[in-house]
C-alpha positions as CSV (number, residue, x, y, z in Angstrom):
1,M,25.9,-35.4,-19.4
2,R,23.5,-35.3,-16.9
3,M,24.5,-33.5,-14.6
4,S,24.6,-30.6,-17.5
5,S,21.3,-31.1,-18.2
6,R,19.7,-31.3,-15.0
7,T,22.1,-27.8,-14.3
8,A,20.3,-26.4,-17.5
9,A,16.7,-27.3,-16.2
10,I,17.4,-25.8,-13.1
11,A,18.4,-22.3,-14.3
12,A,15.5,-22.9,-16.7
13,S,12.8,-23.0,-14.0
14,A,14.6,-20.1,-12.1
15,L,14.6,-17.8,-15.1
16,A,11.0,-19.0,-15.5
17,L,10.2,-17.9,-11.9
18,A,12.2,-14.6,-12.4
19,T,10.0,-14.0,-15.1
20,L,6.8,-14.8,-13.4
21,T,7.5,-12.9,-10.2
22,A,7.6,-9.3,-12.7
23,C,3.8,-10.4,-13.2
24,V,3.5,-9.2,-9.5
25,A,1.1,-5.9,-9.5
26,P,2.8,-2.6,-9.2
27,A,2.9,-1.1,-5.5
28,P,0.3,1.6,-5.2
29,V,1.1,5.3,-6.0
30,Y,0.6,7.6,-2.9
31,H,0.7,11.1,-3.7
32,T,2.3,13.7,-1.2
33,S,0.4,16.9,-2.1
34,R,1.0,20.4,-0.1
35,Y,-0.7,23.6,-0.1
36,P,-2.5,25.6,-2.2
37,Y,-4.9,23.0,-3.7
38,Q,-5.3,22.9,-7.1
39,P,-8.5,21.3,-7.9
40,A,-8.4,18.2,-10.3
41,H,-10.8,19.7,-12.3
42,A,-10.7,23.3,-12.3
43,A,-7.5,24.3,-14.3
44,P,-7.5,28.2,-15.0
45,Y,-8.6,28.8,-18.7
46,P,-6.6,31.0,-21.1
47,S,-9.3,33.4,-21.0
48,A,-9.7,33.3,-17.7
49,P,-10.5,36.9,-16.1
50,A,-8.7,38.4,-14.0
51,R,-7.2,37.1,-10.0
52,Y,-10.7,36.1,-7.4
53,V,-10.0,35.9,-3.9
54,E,-12.3,34.8,-1.9
55,Y,-12.9,33.7,2.0
56,G,-14.6,30.5,3.8
57,Q,-14.7,27.8,5.9
58,V,-14.6,24.1,5.4
59,A,-18.1,22.8,6.0
60,H,-18.1,19.2,4.7
61,I,-14.9,16.9,3.9
62,E,-16.1,13.5,1.9
63,V,-14.0,10.5,0.6
64,L,-14.3,9.8,-3.0
65,R,-13.7,6.4,-4.3
66,T,-13.7,5.7,-8.2
67,E,-13.0,1.6,-8.9
68,T,-11.7,0.7,-12.6
69,S,-13.1,-2.7,-13.7
70,G,-10.7,-5.0,-14.5
71,A,-9.7,-7.3,-17.5
72,P,-9.9,-10.2,-17.8
73,T,-7.1,-12.9,-17.7
74,T,-5.6,-13.9,-21.0
75,G,-4.4,-17.6,-19.7
76,G,-0.9,-16.3,-20.8
77,G,-0.1,-16.3,-17.1
78,A,-1.7,-19.7,-16.8
79,V,0.3,-20.8,-19.5
80,A,3.7,-19.8,-18.5
81,G,3.1,-20.8,-15.0
82,G,2.2,-24.3,-16.0
83,L,5.4,-24.2,-18.1
84,V,7.4,-23.6,-14.9
85,G,5.5,-26.1,-13.0
86,G,6.4,-28.4,-15.4
87,V,9.8,-28.0,-15.4
88,V,10.2,-27.7,-11.7
89,G,8.0,-31.0,-10.9
90,N,10.5,-33.0,-13.4
91,Q,13.1,-32.3,-11.3
92,F,11.3,-34.9,-8.7
93,G,11.1,-38.5,-8.5
94,H,11.7,-41.3,-10.6
95,G,9.8,-43.2,-13.4
96,G,5.9,-42.9,-12.4
97,G,6.6,-40.7,-9.2
98,R,8.7,-38.5,-11.8
99,A,5.4,-38.0,-14.4
100,A,2.9,-37.9,-11.3
101,A,5.5,-34.3,-10.0
102,T,5.4,-33.0,-13.2
103,A,1.7,-32.9,-14.0
104,L,1.2,-31.6,-10.1
105,G,3.7,-28.7,-11.2
106,I,2.0,-28.4,-14.1
107,V,-1.5,-28.3,-12.9
108,G,-0.4,-26.0,-9.7
109,G,1.8,-23.4,-12.1
110,A,-1.3,-23.0,-14.0
111,L,-3.3,-21.9,-11.4
112,L,-0.8,-19.9,-9.9
113,G,0.2,-18.3,-13.2
114,N,-3.3,-17.3,-13.3
115,A,-3.9,-16.0,-10.2
116,I,-0.6,-13.7,-10.2
117,E,-2.2,-12.6,-13.7
118,G,-5.3,-11.9,-12.2
119,Q,-3.7,-9.6,-9.5
120,H,-2.3,-7.3,-12.6
121,S,-5.3,-7.0,-14.1
122,G,-7.4,-7.0,-11.8
123,P,-9.5,-3.7,-10.0
124,R,-7.9,-0.8,-8.7
125,A,-10.2,1.6,-6.2
126,Y,-9.0,5.1,-5.8
127,E,-9.6,7.7,-3.1
128,S,-9.4,10.9,-3.5
129,F,-11.3,14.0,-1.3
130,R,-14.1,16.5,-2.0
131,V,-13.6,19.7,0.3
132,S,-16.6,22.1,0.6
133,V,-16.5,25.2,1.5
134,Q,-19.4,27.6,2.4
135,T,-17.8,30.9,1.4
136,E,-18.5,34.4,3.4
137,N,-21.0,35.4,1.3
138,G,-23.1,31.8,2.2
139,A,-22.2,30.6,-1.2
140,Y,-20.8,26.8,-1.2
141,R,-17.8,25.3,-3.3
142,A,-16.7,22.1,-3.7
143,F,-12.8,20.7,-4.4
144,D,-11.7,17.6,-5.4
145,V,-8.0,17.0,-4.1
146,V,-5.7,14.3,-3.8
147,S,-5.2,14.7,-0.3
148,P,-7.1,17.1,2.2
149,G,-4.1,17.2,4.2
150,D,-4.2,18.7,7.7
151,L,-8.0,20.6,6.5
152,R,-10.2,19.9,8.8
153,V,-14.1,20.8,9.4
154,G,-14.4,24.9,10.6
155,D,-11.0,25.8,9.3
156,R,-11.2,28.9,7.4
157,V,-9.5,28.9,3.8
158,R,-8.6,31.1,1.0
159,I,-10.0,31.0,-2.0
160,D,-7.7,32.4,-4.6
161,N,-8.2,32.0,-8.6
162,G,-9.4,28.2,-8.2
163,Q,-7.0,27.3,-5.5
164,I,-7.7,26.2,-1.6
165,S,-5.5,26.8,1.2
166,R,-5.5,27.4,4.8
167,Y,-5.8,31.0,6.3
């Protein structure tokens, strides 16, 4: 009987650990955009006038960083981590040593679970680029794009109905 309860405890520990690892933050999303660029803020309106094409030169490219504020931890990660840590800690030692290992597992698991939850709900930083173009008539236009691709300062570009492409 002792063997089956120990096996069940190990299985429960493995299940709880697998559940906690699902709380890890997702991988960042990288956009791979190609020409022509479509600015995020300048979608053509249904009542937009006929097509307008102008030419210019890239004057400046700057990185725009935006950051979202993170949500505070709810305590769910600490509770789940404490449960898993207690189950795992209970598997070690005998008598008073087992109680100490269980208590240590609860505290360590709670700290680890809270840290994992904090990573998941923490602040996120995003990067985009602002490409400034000086048109042939001397005016400046700015385009916010996900990636400038291979555009460099000084490149000739074509602006076709709000989209920028190399010329």
